[in-house]
N, C-alpha and C positions, 0 to 999 in steps of 0.2 A: 813349546818346551824351552826353546832357545832363549826366548825373552824372559821366561821365569828364571832361568839361570843367570841371565844378564842382570835382572833385578837383585838376585842374591849377591852377585859380584859387586854391584853398586853398594848394597847394604854392608858387605864386608869391608869395602873401602872406607865407607863412612865411619864404621866402628873403629877401624885402624887409625884414621885421622884424629878422631875425637880422643882415642886412647893415648895417642902421641901427645896431645895437649896436657893430659894428666900425668904423663910419665916423668915430667920435670927433667928433661934432658936425658932420658933413659936411665935415671937414677932410682926409679921406683920399679921393682920387679914385675908386679902384676900388670900395671898398665903397659909396660914395655912388652911383656909377653903377649898381651892381647893385641897390641899394635903389630907385632911381627906376624902372629898367626893370622890376623886380619888381612895384611898385605899379601901373604902367601896364598891364603884362601881366595882372595879377590882375583889374583892372577891365574890361579888354577881354574876357577869358574869361568874367567874370561877365555881361557884356552878351550874349555868345553863349548862355549858359545861359538867360537870361531870354527870349531870342529863340526858344528851343526849347521854351518852354511851362512851365517850372517857375515857380510864382508867386514874386514878389519877396520876400514875407514868409518863405517857406520857404527860398529860395535864399540870401538875404542872411543869415538867421539861421544856417544851416548854415555858410556861408562865414566869417562873423565868429566864431561860437562855436568852431568847430573850429580856426580860425587862432589865436585867443587861447589856447585850451587847449593846442594843440600848441607854441606859442612858450613858454608857461609851463613845460611839461614839458621841452622841449629846454633851456631856461635852467637848470632844476634839475638835469637829468641830465648835461649836457655843459658848461655854462658856469658852474658853481659858484654859481648863484643859490640862495638859501635860500627854501623854502616851508614855512609852518607847516601843521599838521594841518588847521586851518580852511581854508587856501588850497587844499590838496589836496581837501578836501570840496567847495569851491566849483568846482573843475575837474570833479569828478564830477557836480555839479549841472548845469553847463553842458552836459556830454555827454548827461546824461539829458534835459535840455530839448530838445536837438537831436533826440534819438531820439523824444521825444513829439511834436514838430512833424511829423516825417516819418511816423511810424507812425499818428499821429492822423488823417491823411488817409484812412485806411481805415475810419473810423467816420462816422456820420451828421454832416453839416455843420449848424451852428447857423444 
């Protein structure tokens, strides 16, 4: 259940970030409202995730990293943002970092 809430928190963060792009400096009411509601929702859901026992270092890293990587990919694929090869490599590193955080919990703690 905690990871489903984390996925929803990431989704809310992505919606908020994309809405910010369309708000034109918060001059358009609808995208601005969606951005604000999305950020508040994302943090609320993240608080529920933490309340269900996922450590903050893991939950926040997954939330932030997958949000950033997803927004960058959505921007490149759907919003005509340009990404260099090095930036694509950086996105891969972010994803690998999140995987190592999650999978690393199965090994002996230092």
